[in-house]
C-alpha positions in Angstrom: 0.0 0.0 0.0 1.2 3.6 -0.6 2.4 5.8 2.1 0.8 9.1 3.0 3.6 11.0 1.2 3.0 9.0 -1.9 -0.7 9.6 -1.8 -0.1 13.3 -1.4 2.2 13.5 -4.4 -0.1 11.4 -6.6 -3.1 13.5 -5.6 -1.5 16.8 -6.4 -0.3 15.4 -9.8 -3.9 14.3 -10.5 -5.0 17.9 -9.7 -2.6 19.3 -12.3 -0.1 20.7 -9.7 3.4 20.2 -11.0 5.4 22.3 -8.6 5.7 22.9 -4.9 6.8 26.2 -3.3 8.5 25.2 0.0 11.2 25.6 2.6 12.6 22.2 3.5 12.1 21.1 7.1 11.8 18.0 9.2 8.1 17.6 8.8 8.4 17.6 5.0 11.3 15.2 4.4 9.3 12.2 3.3 6.9 14.0 1.0 9.6 16.1 -0.7 11.7 13.0 -1.3 8.7 11.4 -3.0 7.9 14.6 -5.0 11.5 14.7 -6.3 11.3 11.1 -7.4 8.1 11.7 -9.3 9.4 14.7 -11.1 7.5 17.4 -9.2 9.4 20.7 -9.4 10.5 21.9 -5.9 11.0 25.6 -5.5 13.0 26.0 -2.2 12.8 29.4 -0.6 14.7 31.0 2.3 11.8 32.1 4.4 8.2 30.7 4.8 6.7 34.2 4.1 8.6 34.1 0.8 7.1 30.7 0.1 3.5 31.7 0.4 4.1 35.1 -1.3 5.7 33.4 -4.3 2.9 30.8 -4.5 0.4 33.6 -4.3 2.1 35.4 -7.2 2.1 32.3 -9.4 -1.6 31.6 -8.6 -2.5 35.2 -9.5 -0.7 35.1 -12.8 -2.0 31.7 -13.9 -5.5 31.9 -12.2 -5.3 28.4 -10.9 -4.3 26.9 -7.6 -0.6 27.0 -6.4 0.7 24.8 -3.6 2.9 26.0 -0.7 4.4 23.5 1.8 6.1 24.6 5.0 7.0 23.1 8.4 4.8 23.5 11.5 5.2 25.8 14.4 7.2 28.9 13.5 7.3 27.8 9.9 3.5 27.9 9.9 3.2 31.3 11.6 5.8 32.8 9.3 3.6 31.7 6.3 0.4 33.4 7.6 1.1 36.8 6.1 1.4 35.4 2.6 -1.7 33.3 3.1 -3.8 36.2 4.3 -2.6 38.4 1.4 -3.5 35.7 -1.1 -7.0 35.3 0.4 -7.6 39.1 0.3 -6.6 39.1 -3.3 -8.8 36.2 -4.3 -5.7 34.2 -5.2 -6.2 30.3 -5.2 -3.5 29.3 -2.8 -3.4 25.8 -1.2 -1.2 26.4 1.9 -0.1 23.1 3.6 1.8 23.0 6.8 3.5 20.1 8.5 2.9 19.4 12.2 3.9 17.2 15.2 2.9 13.6 15.1 -0.9 13.0 15.6 -0.4 11.2 19.0 1.5 14.2 20.4 -1.4 16.7 19.8 -2.4 18.8 22.9 0.5 17.2 24.9 2.9 20.1 24.9 4.9 18.8 22.0 7.8 20.8 20.6 6.5 23.8 18.7 2.9 22.5 18.7 0.2 25.2 18.2 -3.3 25.2 16.9 -2.4 25.8 13.2 -5.8 25.2 11.8 -7.3 27.6 14.4 -4.7 30.3 13.5 -5.3 30.0 9.8 -9.1 29.8 9.8 -9.8 33.6 10.1 -7.7 34.4 7.0 -8.7 31.6 4.6 -11.8 30.2 2.9 -11.4 26.8 4.5 -9.0 25.0 6.8 -8.7 21.4 8.1 -6.5 18.6 9.3 -6.8 15.1 7.7 -7.5 12.5 10.4 -5.5 9.8 8.6 -3.1 9.2 5.7 -6.0 7.5 3.8 -7.9 10.7 3.8 -5.1 12.9 2.3 -6.5 12.6 -1.3 -10.0 13.6 -0.2 -8.7 16.6 1.8 -6.5 17.8 -1.1 -9.3 17.5 -3.5 -11.6 19.5 -1.2 -8.9 22.1 -0.7 -8.5 22.5 -4.5 -12.2 22.8 -5.0 -12.6 25.4 -2.2 -9.7 27.5 -3.5 -10.8 27.5 -7.1 -14.6 27.8 -7.0 -16.8 30.8 -6.3 -14.6 33.7 -5.2 -11.2 32.2 -5.4 -9.0 32.4 -2.3 -6.6 30.7 0.1 -7.2 27.4 1.9 -5.1 25.6 4.5 -4.3 22.0 5.5 -2.2 21.0 8.5 -0.8 17.5 7.9 0.9 15.7 10.9 4.3 14.3 10.1 3.2 10.7 10.9 0.6 10.8 8.2 3.3 11.2 5.6 5.6 8.5 6.8 3.8 5.2 7.5 2.8 2.5 5.0 -0.8 1.9 5.9 -3.6 -0.5 5.2 -7.4 0.2 5.0 -9.7 -2.5 6.3 -12.8 -1.1 4.7 -12.9 1.2 1.7 -15.5 1.5 -0.9 -16.7 3.7 -3.7 -14.4 6.6 -4.8 -11.8 5.7 -2.1 -11.6 2.1 -3.4 -11.2 3.3 -7.0 -8.3 5.6 -6.1 -6.5 2.9 -4.2 -7.1 0.4 -7.0 -5.6 2.8 -9.5 -2.6 3.4 -7.3 -2.1 -0.4 -7.0 -2.5 -1.0 -10.8 -0.3 1.9 -12.0 2.5 1.3 -9.5 3.5 4.9 -9.5 4.9 4.6 -6.0 7.6 2.6 -4.3 7.5 1.3 -0.8 8.9 3.8 1.7 11.8 1.5 2.5 13.1 1.8 -1.0 13.7 5.5 -1.0 14.4 6.6 2.6 17.9 5.1 2.4 19.0 6.9 -0.8 21.7 9.6 -0.3 20.6 13.1 -1.2 23.8 15.2 -0.9 24.9 13.3 2.1 24.3 9.9 3.7 20.7 9.3 4.8 20.2 6.8 7.7 17.5 4.2 6.9 14.5 4.3 9.2 15.3 0.9 10.8 18.8 2.1 11.7 17.9 5.4 13.2 18.2 5.9 17.0 
């Protein structure tokens, strides 16, 4: 079965998104590794505000949704000015922020804040997927909200553990089953264990060898 990162990348590709505006951080390592493998263009900035402003500018020029991807905590707060600006300008920005692992929510985890609550006043719609299996649905909803009616910014917070595990779904029917069947048939993903150990600039420690 695909990982959450693989579902994320496959979903944005299906939506016609071919580039990610980002600033690399720990919450994003898995999804950016998959994006690079699948040929998604990664535009790496030097500040999260620059990430969302650049994505906003692209969305305004092309009049279709652009995707920004930043880390959680201070990365998220830094991105809010650009998100608010995009929404005020009716710019279809999909702003995604990483976050602490799901099980650490509301337990005083490092840099854990209510990211959805902070974003909600300055976007059309904001949410946090409850599981990796729901990432395609939430991305599809985000795209629709950003691009219909009066265009504007939307926000998703995605916990880091939703990107990393290989998961199984016991019961899945209808549209969900069709998506998973296509993923299985097309084999456009590789198991997480096949790419986490590949060196990118320097040696990467495989998951099973990490302390």
